[in-house]
N, C-alpha and C positions, 0 to 999 in steps of 0.2 A: 577385342581384348587389346588392352594397351601394351606398348612396347617396354620391356624391362628397363629401368634406368641404367644408364652407364655406371653412375655411381652415387652413393648417398653420403651424407656427413652429420656429424654431431654438431651441436652448438659449440662455439668456441668457449673454452673453460680454462681459466688460468694460464693463457697463452698457448693452449695445445688444442689442435683441431685434428679430428680423426675423421679420415674418408675410408669408405669401402668401396671398391669397385666390383662390378658384377662379373668382370673377366680381366684377364691380363690383357686382352686385345685392346681394352680401352685405356691402357696406360700412357700410350703416345698421344692420345686425345687429352688426357689429363695434363701431361705435361704441356702441351701447346696451349691449353686454355688457362691452367691455374699457375704455371711456374715460368713460362718463356720470358717474361718480363722482368724476373728477379734474377739479378747476377751473383748475389752473395750467399745463395743456398749451397750447402754441401750435403751430400746423400750418403745413406748408409742402408744395405739390405740385409734383412734377417730372415733366416729359414723358418722361423715360428713367430707369429705376431705377439705370443706371450712372453718372449725374451725380453729382458731388460737392456737398456743401453747402458751397459756396465762393462767395464774391462776385465781381461782374464784374471789379473791378480786379485781383484775384489772377490772373485768367486772362491779364491783359495785362502786369502787373508781376510778375515771378518771384521778386524779391528783398525780403525783408521789412525791409530797411534802406534800400531805395532812396528817395531824396529826390523821386523823381518823384511820390510820392503828395501830398506837401505842394504841389508846384508845380502839380499837377493841380488841386486845390482852389481855390489862389489864382488860377489862370487862369479857373475857373469863377465865382468871385466877380467877377473884373474883367469877364468877358464878359457877365454878367447885368445891368450897369448900364442903367438906363433901361428894362429889359424886365420888371419885376416890377409894373408899374402906377404910377399917379401918387403914391400914398402908400404904398409898401410897409413892412411892419413891420420893425423892426430884429431881425436875427439876429445873436445874441451867441455862441452855442456851436457848435463845430465839427460836432458830429452833426448839428444842425438843418440847417446848409449842406449837408451830405452827404444828409440826408433830402429836401431840396429837390432836389437834382440827381438822387436815385434816382427821383423822381416825373417828371422831365422827361428821362429816359433816359441820365443822365450815369452813367459807369463809376464805382462807389463800393465802399467797403468793408463796405457793409451788406447784410444778407440780409432779404428780405421774409418775414413770417410773419403769419398770421392766427389770430384766437381761434376761428374756425369750421372744423370739420375737413371741412364739405360746400364751404365756399368753396376750400379747399385742394384738394379732389377736383376742382372744376371747373378750377382752373389746371392740375393734372396732366392731366386727360383732354383739355382742350382743346389743350395742347402735344403730347399724345402723337398727336393726328390728324395733324399735320404731321411729327412725328418718325419715325413708323413703327417704334417700338421694340418689342421683345417684352413688356416691362412698363413701366408708369409707376408712380410711387411718392407715397405721402403720408407725410411725416416728422412725427412728434410728439415735442417736447421739453418736459420739464417745468421751469418757471421755478424752481421750488423746487430742483431738481436743478442748474440753472446756478448758483443760490447757494451750494450746498453744495460743488460743485466749485471755484467762485471762492474759497470761504474756505479750503478746502485749500490751493489754490495761493498765496494771500496769506500763509499761515501756514508755507510751506515755502520756506526761504531756499535750498534746493538747486535750485530751478527758476529758470533764468536770465531776466534781463529781456531783452526785445526793443524796441528803440528806447527804452530807459529805462522800459519799461512792464511791469508784471506781464501774464503771458498768460491773462488773464481774459476772459470774454465779457460785455459790457455789453447790457443791454436797452434800447433806445432807443424812446421813445414822444414824438415831437414834438407841441408844443401849437399849432403853427401852423395857421391857417386856409387855407394856400395849397394844402393837398392833400386835396381832398374825397374822391379815390379811396381814400385811407387810412381815412377815416371809413366809407365805405361798405363797405369790405372787412373791417372790424374789424381793421386792421393794426397792425403795430408791426414794430420792426427788431431784429436782434441785430448787434453788431460784435464779432468776435473777434479773436485775434492774427493779424498779418500772415501770409499764406500757410500758413494751418493751417486745414483744412476741420473743420467742427462734429464731424463723426463721427470723425475722428482725434483731435480734442481730447477728446472724451469717453473714447474708448478708452484713451487715453493716460494720463489722470488718474484714472480710475475704480478701477482695482486697488488703490490706495493708501488708498481710502477705507473707513473702518469699515463704512459702509452700502452696500459694493460689491455686495451681492446685489440691490439695487434697481435697477429699469429706469429709466435716465436718458434714453435716447433709443429711440424705436419707428421702425421703417421698415416700412411697409405697401406690399407690392408687389401690383399689380393687372394682370391679363393685358390687353394691349392688343387687345381684340376687343370688338365691340358698343360701341365709344366714343361712336358718335353717339348710341345709346339712353341712354347714361350722361347725355350733355349734354341730351337732351330731357327725362329725368327731373328733372335739376337745374333746367331752364328752369320745369317745372311747380312745382318749389319756389321759384320767383322768384329763382333764382341764375343770373344770366346777364351778358352785357356791359352791358346796360342799367342794372342795378341796381349792378354792381360799378364801373363806370366812367361816372359821372355827368356826362358831357360829350359833345361832338359826336362825336369818334372812338369812345366807346363806343356811341352810338346807330348809328353806321354798322357796326360789327362785329356788332352785334346783328342789323341787317338782313341783312347777309352771311350769318349763320348760317342765316338762313331760306332762302337759296338753295342752300346747301350741304348742308343736314341735312333730309331729308324729315319732314314734319309736325312741323317745329320749333315 
């Protein structure tokens, strides 16, 4: 009887390639073999492989031209008065306000990513424990690919504007000191066109690119079994709530994991 393959893959289609691992135990092998040489990839973990790469606000506001997005942010700015400490830094840019809100649970147009595939694996596996899905996923997108697609969109007059904006994806790296979680998680954000998930964005615009044979988005599906073992392994690597959430809630969740995962 032959040995079970560590992973299988689908043919590259419209810039997207999907890999399916036979076990989380091969994730490190996959990173070493497929991703180690690429420095511009960023990663995101999903507890259910069926979830879209879409921000929370798109799930609540279904219309890309809705004025509720702007009013939502203005309401947040007003609501945070006197709640950011005695000498809060001045926030001038819209995306920095969104980033602050993202940190504190606000529905925003931003998606969280990390520069570490293993941090993304932690978030995917941790969410999968509660989700009880068949598979969870780690996505990887190259920042250089985002730049290439953005250039194509900006140079193509046939692609319509949404809210007077080109349908590009922006990479957001806040410099504010108010989000220590972002630092600990090696995090950053993307902000794309309203109500367009990242996978659809890549698929829609890749075929017209001259470099259309390149992989722009990777989706790594992992079977949702032995997930507690995966989290124990990541804890031995010092990837856990305590290191990724440097605050009291993070300490609490870290202690809770010890109650729910044997020999954590």
